N, C-alpha and C positions, 0 to 999 in steps of 0.2 A: 194824139189821143190821150185824154186824161184818164188815168187808172184810179178808180175810187177805192184804193186799198184801205185808206184811213176809215172810210165809211164802213167797209166790210168788217174791219177790226172792231170798231165800236159796236156794230150790230152783233158781233159774236159775244162781246162783253154783256150786252143787254139781254141777249137771248139766254145766255148761261144763267144769269141771276134771276131772270123771269121764270125759268123752268121750276115748277113746283108740283108736289113737295119734294124737297131735297134733304134727306136726314142729316141733321147737325149743321146745315148750311143756311146762309141767308137766302131767302126766297120771297115770293109775294105774300106768303102766309105768316112767316115769323122770321126771327133773326137767328134761329138755330142755337148753336153753342157759342154765340158771340154776344157780348154785352156792350161793345163799343161801336157797333155798326148795325145798320138795317138796310132794307131795300133802297131807301132814298139816299143813303150814303153812297151806295154803289152807283146810283144815277148821277150824282154829282161827280164822282170820280171818273166815270166813263166819259162824261161831257168834257172834263178837263183834259182828257188824253187824246182827243180827236186830232189835234194839230200835231202831236208827237208821232202818231202812226203815219201821217202824211209825210212828215220829215224823214222817217225811216224809209218809206217808199222812194222818196226823192233821192236819198243816199244810195239806194240800190240801183235805181235807173240811171244814175249819173256815174256809176263806178265802172271803170274800164281796165282795171289792173288784172293781173293773172293770179295773184295770191288773194283769195277771198277772205283770208284771215284779217287782212287790212280793212275790208269792208266791215267786218264784225267790230274791229277796234274803233272804226269811225262812228259806230252806234253808241258807244259807251257814254260820251258826254250828252248825247241826246236822251239816253235813258236816265241819267242823273238829273237832268232838267225835268223830265217827266215825273220822276219820283217827287220832286219838290212841288210840282203842280198838283199832283195827287194829294199830298199832305196838306197843301193849302186849301184844296177843295173840300177835304174831309175833316179838317180840324186836327190833323196829325194822325189819322187812322190809316193803317196799311190795308187797303182793299184790293189793290191790283199790282203789287210789286212783282209777283211772279209772272203775270201776264204782260207787264211792261217789257219784261225780258223776252218772253216767248213770242208774243204777237209782234213785237217790234222786229225781231229777227225774221219772222215769217213775211212781214211786209217788205222788208229789204230784199229778201231772197226771191220772193215772187216778182217784184219789180225788176230785179236784175235778170231773172230768167225771161221775163216777157220782153225786156228791151234787147236782150242778146239773141233772141230767136225771131223767126219770121212772125210778123204781126198776126197772121192767121193761125199760128200754132196754138193748140189747146194745152194748157198746163195740166199736169196731174201731180198727185202728192209725191210720187216717186222722184220726179224732177226737182220739185221744190225742196224735198227733204234731203236729197243728195247734195244740193247746194248748201243747205243749212249745215250739214255734216262737214262740208269743206270749209265753211266759214268758221266753224267752232272747233276745228281739229286741234287737239292738244289742250282743250279747255280744262278738263278735269285734272290732267297732269300738272298744269301750271297753277291752278287755283286751289286744288285739294291735295293731291299727292305730295306736292312740295311744301305743304303748309308747315311752318315752323312754330308759329305762336301757340301758346297753350292757354292764354287768357284773352278775353274780349272776343271770343269766337261767335260768329253768327250761328243760327240754328243749323243751317246747312253744313257749316264747317264742323260743328260739334258732332253731328250725326255721322259725318264721314270718319272722324277720328274714333268714334265709339263703335260704329257698326259697319263702316265701309260703304255707307249709302251715298250714292252720287246725286240723288235727287234730280231736280230739273236740269242741272248741268249735264248729267249723264244722258238723260232723255234727249236733250237737244243735240249733244255731240253725236249721238247715234242716229239722228234723223227721226226722232219721235216714233220709235218702233212700237210702243204701247198703243199709240193712237192708230198707226197704220195697220197693225195686226189684229187689234181687238175692237177698238171703238168705231172706226170708220165702217167696217163690214156690218156691224149691228145698225149703225145709223142709216146706212144706205139700204139695207134690206128692209127696214121698217118704212123708210121714205118711199122706196119704189113700190111698195104694196098699195100706196095711196089710201090706206085705211086709217091711218093714225094722225092725230094732231101733232104739230111740231113740239108742243110741250111734252107729250108722252114719249115721243121719240128721244128727246133730250134726257128725260129722267131715266128711261130704260138704258140708254147708253151710259149714263153716269153710274148706274148700278153695275154694269159690266166693267167699267173702269175700276170701281171700288173692289171688285173681286181680284183683279190682276195687278193693280198698281201698288208699288212700294211707296206708299204715301208718307212723305217725310213730315207733313203737317200732323198726322196722327201720331207718329213716333216722337216727334218733337214735343208734343203735349204730354205724351205718356211713355210708351215703350213698344218693343216689337210684339209683345204678347197682345197688346191692344190692337195692333195692326192685324194680327191673325184673327182676332175677334171680329173686327170690322169686315175683313174679307169673307169670313165664313158666314156672317150675318147676311151680307149682300148676296152671297151665293144661294142661301136659303130663300131669300126674297125672290130672286130670279127663278128659282125652281118652282115657286108658287105662282109664277106668271108676271111678277113685277107689277108695274103700273098698268099693265094690260089685263089684269084680272082683279076681281073684287077682293079676293083673298090677299093678293099681293099688295093692293092699295092699303088695306087695313094693316098689313105688316109694315109697310113703309111709314105709316103714321106712328105705329108703336116703336119702330126703329128710331124715328126722330125724337120721341119722348125719351127713349133710352140714351141716345147720344147727348141730348141736352143735359140730362141728369149726370152723365159721366164726363161731360165737357169734351166730347169728341167732335172734331170738325175735319172731315175728309177734303180739305181745301186743295190738296194736290190733285185729286181726281177731278174736282170742279174746274181747276185750271186746264186740265187735259180735255175736259168737255168743251171748253171754249176754243181750244186749239182744234179739236175735231170739227166743230162748227165752222171755224175759219177756213180750214183746208177744204171742207166740202163746198163752201161758197166759191173758193178759188177754182175748184175743179169742175164746176158746172159748165155746160156749154155757154159760150159767150159771157163769161163772168164779168167782163169789163164793160 
């Protein structure tokens, strides 16, 4: 049986960028606080990555070792190739580097879980995320805590040295706790009500993520004070009803204008929204 994990991953990318309005982020309405990319840049990037996600799934389904950290290591060259494909498609713009990392791991973990369990077994986020935690065990210690260099740091490395922020590495190594504890419950509650369009479900879930996520994209562009500002702003919008109320919608549009002016992009939360969407797809009955 062919598992269309690559298709699910690309759909998660497309759903995330299509959800609108998203304050400070690229969506169908505008490019947010970004001058080098727009909605169509994301379309090109997503199309270029479809084969990569399938290769990650194949790596997971064909892995039979006991140490899942080896499976994670096997994904690294695939991820490097995918980054080059992304840059080629976008003219050198980084649209999906974080999601190449996150969704690639999810594809491999889900395929591994599905292959090593009875064909009729239904996956859930707990099983998938426990596998991801095993795959990436020790990641933060090896790539951040033991960091020796002081120049040529990536944004993630700099934020760890300055603030102790582990970013997406920490989220992945812990099995996406922010997604499991905060985003998926909101997404599923709204979806189960059958009252709301998928666009509004995604935007409302994004706002919840913005409240709780230690977004390194925000801190990388600014500082921790701006992160607090973003979190509090998102909390106020949610208290007003978010995208599910007229007042909340008006606040979201003002929030976008404010973020564009201040050059704020909560891209880390947007990436976790895509992860949320992907995990929900995988955990639906008969997802394959």
